[in-house]
N, C-alpha and C positions, 0 to 999 in steps of 0.2 A: 504515240509517245504518250508518256505520263504528263499529269500536270506540273509536276516539278521540272520535268524535261523542258516543256513549254515555257515555264517561267525563266529558265536559265537562258534558253534561245532568245526570248524577248529582251532580256538584259544585254545580251551581246548584240542583238540587233539594235538596241538603243545606243551602244558604243560605236558601231559603224555608222549608223544614221547622224551620230555627232560629227564624226569624221567628214561625212559627205556635206552636211549642212555648214560645217565651219568652212570647207573650201569654197562652196558655191557662194556664200555670203561675202567672202573676202573677194571673189572674183568680180562680182557686182560692184563692190565698193571702191574698186581701184582708182577710178578717175577721181572720187571725192577725196582719197588719201592723197593722191598725187597733187591735187590742187592745195589742200591744207597744209601738207609738209613739203610742197615745193620740190618734187621728186622728177628726176629725168626718166624717160623710158627705160633705160639700162637699170637703173636703181628700182624702178617700179616692178620690172620683171624679177628682181631679186627678193622683193617681198614675197612674191610666189615661190621662187625657186629655193629660197632659204628653208621653207616648210618641207619641200619636197626632198631636199637634200639631206636634211635631218632625218626625215622618214625613210627615204631609201638607202641612205648611208649605213644607218644603225639597224636596219630591219634583220639582217642576218644574225647580228649579235642578239637582237630582241628574241628572234625564233630559238636561238640556242639557249637563251637565258630562261626562257618558258619551259623548255625541255629539262634543263638542269635544276632550277630553282623553284619550281611550281607555277603552274599556269595561272592558277587563282591569284598567287602573290604578286606576279609580276602584272597581271591585268589591273589590280587593285591600286599598286603602288604608282604605276605610271599614270593611271587616271587622275590621281591626284596631281601629279606634275602638270599634266595636261591642263587641268583646271587652273592652277595658279599661274602658269604662263600665258595662257589665253587672256586672262585678267591683265597681266602686265602689259600684253600688246596694246590693249585699249588705252593704257596711260602714256604711250610713247609720244615724245614730242620732236623726235628727230628721226629721220631714215634709219640710222644705224641701229638705234633702239628697237625699232619695229622688226627689222630684219633679224636681231639676236633673238628677240622673243619668239618670233616665228620658227627660228631653227631649233630652239629647245623645245617648242610645242611639238615639232615635227619628230625630234627624238623620241619624245614621250609617246606619240602615236606609233613609232617604229617597235617599242616594247610592248605597247598594249594591244595593237592589232593583231600580230601572229599569235599572241597568247589566247585572245578570244576566239580566232580562228581554230586553234588547236583544242581548245575545249569542246567545240562543235565536232570536230572531226575524230576526237577520241571519245566522245561522249555518245555519238550516235553510230551505230553499226554500218560498215560500208555497204553500199547498195541504195535502195529505194529511199530508206529513212534519212540517211545522211544526204542523199542529193535533194531531197525535199527540203531539209533543214538549210542546205548551202543555197538553194534558190531563193528561199525566204529571206536569207540573209543578204543575197546580192540585190534583191528586189528592195530591201530597206535601205541599202546604201544609196540606190538610185532614187528612193524617195526622199531621203535627206537632201540629196543635190538639187532636186527640183523644188523642193519646199524651200531649200535655202536660197533659191534664186528670187523668190518672192520676198521672203523675209528680209533677206540682205537688202533689197531695193527699199522696203517699207523703213528698215532701221537707218540706212544710209540717207534717206530723206530727212530723218530727224538729226542724226549724227553718227558718222561712220564708226565711232568708238564703240557703239553698241554692238557692232558685228563682233567684237572680241568680248564683250561683256555677257551676251546672251549666252555663249556656250558654257559660261562659268555656271549659270543657273541650272542649264540641262545637264552638265557634267556632275554636279552635287546630287541630283536627283538619281542619276545612273549609278553613282557610287553607293549611295543608301541601298539601292535595289541589290546590287552585286553582293554586298556584305550580308544582305539577309537571304538571298536565294542560291548564290553559287556555293556548293558544298566544298568544304576544305579537304582536299584529297590528302592521303598519306604523304609524308615527305619523300621526294624522289631519292632514288639511290645514286649518289654521285661518286661512288667508289671508281677511282681510276679516271674519272673525268674531270675536265676543267674548262675554263672559259679561254678562248683564243683571242686574247687582246691584240696581239701582234697582227694577226689576220684581220680583226675588225678595223684596226687603225690603218693598215695598207688598203683595204677596199674602199673605206670611206674617203681617204686622201685621194685616191684615184678617181672616185666619181666626182668629187669636188673640183679637182684640176680639169677633168675632162669637160664638164659643164662651163667652168671658167673660161677654158679656152674656146669653146664654141661661142659663148657669149660676147667675148671681147674680140673676135676675128675680124670685125669689120671696123674696129678703132684702135687696133693695136698692130705693130710690125709683124710681117710674116714670121721673121725669126722667133718672136716672143710666142706666137701661136703654135708654131711648129714645136718648139721647146716645152710648152705647157702640155700639149696634147701627147708628146712623146714622154714626158714624165709621168703622165697618167698611165700611159700603156706600160711603162716599166713597174709601176706600182702593182697593176693587175697581174704582171708575170711574177712579181714577188710574192703576191697573194697566193698564186697558184702553188709556188714553191712551198711556202709556209705551210699550206694546207697539207701537201704532199709529206712533208716532214713531221708534222704535228701528231702527238699521241691523242690529242683530243681537238681535231680541226673544228673550225667554225662551220665548215661545210664539207662533208665526207665527199671527195670528188667522185666515187662511185655512184651517187645518186643520179648523176647526170647521164648515166647509161640508159635511163628511161628517155626513150625518143618522145614520148608523149609530154613528158615533163619539161624537156628542152623546148619543143615546139610552143607549148603553153607560155612559157617565159619570154621567149623571143616575140611571139604574137602580142603578148601583153604588152612589153616594153614599147613596140612599135604603135600599137592601138593608143596607148595613153599618151605617147608623144603627139600623135594627130589629134586626139580629142582636146587635150589641155591646150595645145597651140592654137588650134582653132578658136576655142572659147576666148582666149586673150585677145585675138584679133578682132573677133566679132564685136567684143565689148567696147574696145576703142573706136571701132567704126561707128557703132550705133551712138555712142556718147559724145566722142570728139569730133566726128565729122558730121554726123546727122543731128546732133544736139539733143538727143532723147535723155530724159532723166533716168535716174538709177532705176525708179520704179517702172517707167516704161520698159526699160531694157529687160528687168526681171520678168516682167508679164510676155515680152517677146520671146525670151529663151525657155520660158517654162514648157513649152511643147516638147523640148528634149525629155522632160519628165515622164513622158509616156511609157519609159522603160519600167517606171515603178509599177505600172498595172501590167505591162506585158511579161516582165521577167517571172512573177509567181503564177500567172494564167496561161500564157502561151508558150513560153520557153520549155517548161517540163514536158509538154505533149510533144513539140517538135524533137527535143532530145530523145524521147521514147521512140519516135518514129524514125528519125534519121542518125541519131548518134551525135555524140558531141562534136567530132570532127567537122561533120558536115554543116552543123548549124553554126559553129564558129566561122568556118570559111564563108558561108552565106552572109553572116553578119559584117564581115570585113569587107565583102564586096558592096554590101549596101552602104557602110561607111564611106568607101570610095566614091560610090555615086553622089552621096551627100555633098562630099567636098567638091566634087567636079561642078555640081549644080551652082555652087558659090564663086566659081571663078569669073564669071562675067559680072561681078558685083558692080553696081553704079551708084553715082551719089544721090540718084533720085529714085532708088529701088523701092517699091512698096512692100509692105509686109507680106502681101499675098505672094511676091516673087520669092521671099526668104523662106516661107512656110514650109514648101516641100522638102528643102534640104535640112531644115531644123528637125521635121517630123522624123525624117529618115535616120537622122544621126541618133535620135532617142531609140528607133527601132533598133538600130545596130548595136547600141549599148546593151539592150536587153538580150539580145542573140549572142553577145561575145562574153560579157563579163562573168556571169554565173557559171556557163559551161567551162570557162577557162578556170575558175576556182576549183571546180570539181575535178578537171583532167589533171591539174597541177599536183593534187593531194592523193588521187585514186592509187592504190597499190603501194603506198609509202608505209614503212614500219611505224608502229605507234610512237615509238621513241624518237622519231624523225619528223613527225608531223609539224612540229614547231618550225623546224628548219624549212620544211616544204613550203609552209604558208609564208615564212619570211622571204624565201626565194622569189615567189611569185609577187609579194607586194614591193620588194625591191625593184623587180623588173617593171611594175607599174610606176613607182616614184621615180626611178631612174630615167623611164622613158618620158614621164611628164617633165622633169627638169630639162632633158634635152630637147623636147619639143618646145618648151617655152624659151629656151635659149635660142634655139634655131630660128624661130619665126620672129623673135625679137632683133636677131642680127640680121635677117633678111629684109625685115621691115625698115630698120634704120639705114641699111645700104641702099635700098631702092626708093627712099623719100628723100627728095631734093627739094627742100624748101618747106613752107608751112601752108601753102595754099591748098584748097580743097583738091585739085587735081593731083597735086605732089602727095598728099596724104593717101588718096585713092590708090596711086601707083605702088606705094608702099604696102597697102593692104593686099592688094592683088597678087603682088610678088610673094608675100608671106604665106598667103593661102595655098600656094602650090605645095608647101612643106607637109601639111596634113595629108593632102592627096597621095604625095609620094610615099609617106609612111603607112598609110592605109593599104596602098597596093602591094608594098613589099611584105607587109604583115600577111595578106591573103596569099601571096607566092609561098611564104614559109608555111602556113597552116595547110596549103594545098597537099604537102607531103604526108600529111596525116589522113588522107581520104582513103588510102587503099586499106581495106579491111584485113587484117591477120586472121587467118582461118585455123590457126593451130588450136587444136582442142585440147582443153585441159582434161587430164585423164579422170574419168569417172564423173566429170560434171556435165557434159553434153553441152557445154558454152564455149564461145570463143570471144576474145576480147577484141573490140574494133579499136582502130588507131587512136580514136578520141577517148577511149577509157570505159565505153559502154559495154556491158556484158550483153551478148546477143546470142539466140541460139545458134549452134554450129552451122555454118553453110548460109547464113543470112548476111546480107551486106553487099559490100562492092557497089 
């Protein structure tokens, strides 16, 4: 790669680092926010879910906008919006103000992230160079998360509002670097193409209603829950019909003929559901039941950040040896084991008892996240790279929102009182959700383990189900 290409990659890695550190810092600061703004568990969950709903709900539109209006333009514009509303979140004095700011920040990330990912996938040729760039990108996201855990604890110890102000400073630096280093490409040809606003509205509303129905299932009537989820499913059906009839669909439905893409998105959704749901419960357990400070919690969870080291160093070697599909499947099995180790959680657990599960969770992230990113974009036409990236990140964020909603609902339903034993019962019940999500994700990914042996004429290679090119006859 040239020096300019490395510079562009570093800028884009800075943006995904920003997204990772932003989420991690907020996760650690949740108990302090709850105490200062007097928020219920359900409202506190929406502080997290508002971001992932905006992120996941508008991601498809963001990916399409990057393809239509220019990847650099969308990246820079929405980075500015991210910067502004992150700062506004730090000024919130009511729960609704913070939730609104987080939602708009998520929308900004929904346009910024697929634009950044598609700059990588269109700027590096498909194969080893692109894979290396994407694994570095994934490792940086992991690094942002692990560093965010510590920084979030430090900032929360001073004032939780700095969790929102710190990303403003980082965003400004990334913005200046992006303007200087990312080249302005020719204006995209939009002849005969448009933005499918009807599709964007229906899919976003469907996601919102589905998560709302899950979150309120334990404290709303059965009729209300069924009605809400039913309305969400009708909106998803409407979305499919709109896409089929549209001359410029938000998502060309033919893209789903790629089995690897479908498996990557389904696995990503379930993996994110378990990963984010587990963190939500782990933070509540450590701070509200055990009485640990935000800083102690940060250092306890930082071991998950081992993926920042493993993603660029170990994962590429495993992918080269076994293929994407096998590495993803192995990572999901490791995640399942991690969550299973936490099921017997007790009120007097030592950190030594928690450590193996937390370490395995970090290992699983390194094995799953980067290979899923590669698999979901391999073989996709350049003009649809933004949409492919948008689909994957929609799955991640949709899964995160559902996971957060599900664990919050189970936790509330299983907690009978405020005694330590009652809280522990709630945490134990909620921890089953991540385990189930990881096991189902592993079952889905298992369908990609069989290597396709159809040889491309004249190439001497065959593509494995995970998207890796191997010499013909290798695999299985």
